[in-house]
C-alpha positions in Angstrom: 73.0 30.7 -104.6 69.4 29.6 -104.4 66.4 31.8 -104.9 62.8 31.0 -103.8 60.0 32.9 -105.4 56.5 32.8 -103.9 53.2 33.7 -105.5 49.5 33.3 -104.9 48.8 35.4 -101.8 46.1 38.0 -101.5 42.8 39.0 -99.9 40.0 36.4 -99.5 36.8 36.2 -97.6 36.4 33.7 -94.7 35.6 30.3 -96.1 37.4 31.0 -99.3 40.5 29.4 -100.8 43.9 30.4 -102.0 46.8 28.4 -103.6 50.4 29.5 -102.8 53.3 28.4 -105.0 57.0 28.6 -104.3 59.6 27.9 -107.0 63.3 27.3 -106.2 66.1 28.0 -108.7 69.8 28.4 -108.8 72.7 26.1 -107.9 70.7 23.2 -106.6 72.0 19.6 -106.5 69.1 18.3 -104.5 66.2 19.5 -102.4 65.2 17.6 -99.3 62.3 19.0 -97.3 60.2 21.9 -98.5 57.5 23.7 -96.5 55.6 26.7 -95.4 55.8 28.8 -92.3 53.7 31.9 -91.4 54.0 34.9 -89.2 51.1 37.0 -88.0 51.7 40.6 -86.6 53.1 40.5 -83.1 53.6 36.7 -83.2 56.4 34.3 -83.8 56.9 32.5 -87.1 55.2 29.1 -86.9 55.2 26.0 -88.9 52.3 25.4 -91.3 53.2 22.3 -93.3 56.3 20.5 -94.6 56.8 17.8 -97.2 59.8 15.5 -97.8 61.3 14.7 -101.1 59.4 11.3 -100.9 56.1 13.1 -100.3 55.7 12.6 -96.6 53.8 15.5 -95.1 53.4 17.1 -91.7 50.8 19.8 -90.7 50.2 22.1 -87.8 47.1 21.1 -85.9 45.4 24.4 -86.7 45.4 23.7 -90.5 45.1 20.0 -90.7 42.1 19.0 -92.8 41.9 22.5 -94.4 45.4 22.9 -96.0 47.2 20.6 -98.4 50.9 20.7 -99.2 52.3 19.2 -102.4 55.4 19.5 -104.5 56.6 19.0 -108.1 60.2 17.7 -107.8 60.8 18.2 -111.6 60.0 21.9 -111.2 61.5 22.3 -107.7 58.2 23.8 -106.7 56.1 23.5 -103.5 52.4 24.3 -103.3 50.0 25.1 -100.4 46.3 24.7 -101.2 44.4 26.5 -98.5 40.7 25.9 -98.1 38.1 27.0 -95.6 40.2 30.0 -94.7 39.7 31.8 -91.4 40.6 35.3 -90.2 43.2 33.7 -87.9 45.0 32.4 -91.0 45.9 36.0 -91.8 49.7 36.2 -91.9 52.8 36.5 -94.1 53.5 33.0 -95.5 57.1 32.0 -96.1 58.3 29.0 -98.0 61.6 27.2 -97.3 63.7 24.6 -99.1 66.4 22.5 -97.5 69.0 22.2 -100.3 72.3 20.5 -101.1 74.5 22.4 -101.1 73.8 25.3 -98.9 71.2 24.4 -96.3 67.9 26.1 -95.7 66.7 28.9 -97.9 63.7 31.1 -97.5 61.3 32.9 -99.8 60.6 36.6 -99.4 57.1 36.0 -98.0 53.6 36.5 -99.4 50.7 38.2 -97.6 47.5 36.3 -97.0 44.6 38.3 -95.6 41.3 36.6 -94.7 38.6 39.3 -94.1 35.1 40.1 -95.0 
């Protein structure tokens, strides 16, 4: 079994920054892609950013240039640095890890609220 534990969410003013972390633990042989999705009230879950085990990244157009995804393979941890936050970034953020064995695992979600 694999567990993903997220941290770093909270309340921030527009234009502010937050850094999310997600650590994977358990019976992991290897982690391929890791990433972040988000879900705002009344909306579907959407991709924010992903990163491969080699460090290749992919971003949603709405966050490109403001968010940066990174990972520490030794710690099985993925990060999301969020700058220039906007009210429309308000959502529950979920991390995922694509693991061998087992497939895709999800974190429990962390709330990010951008409001003045």
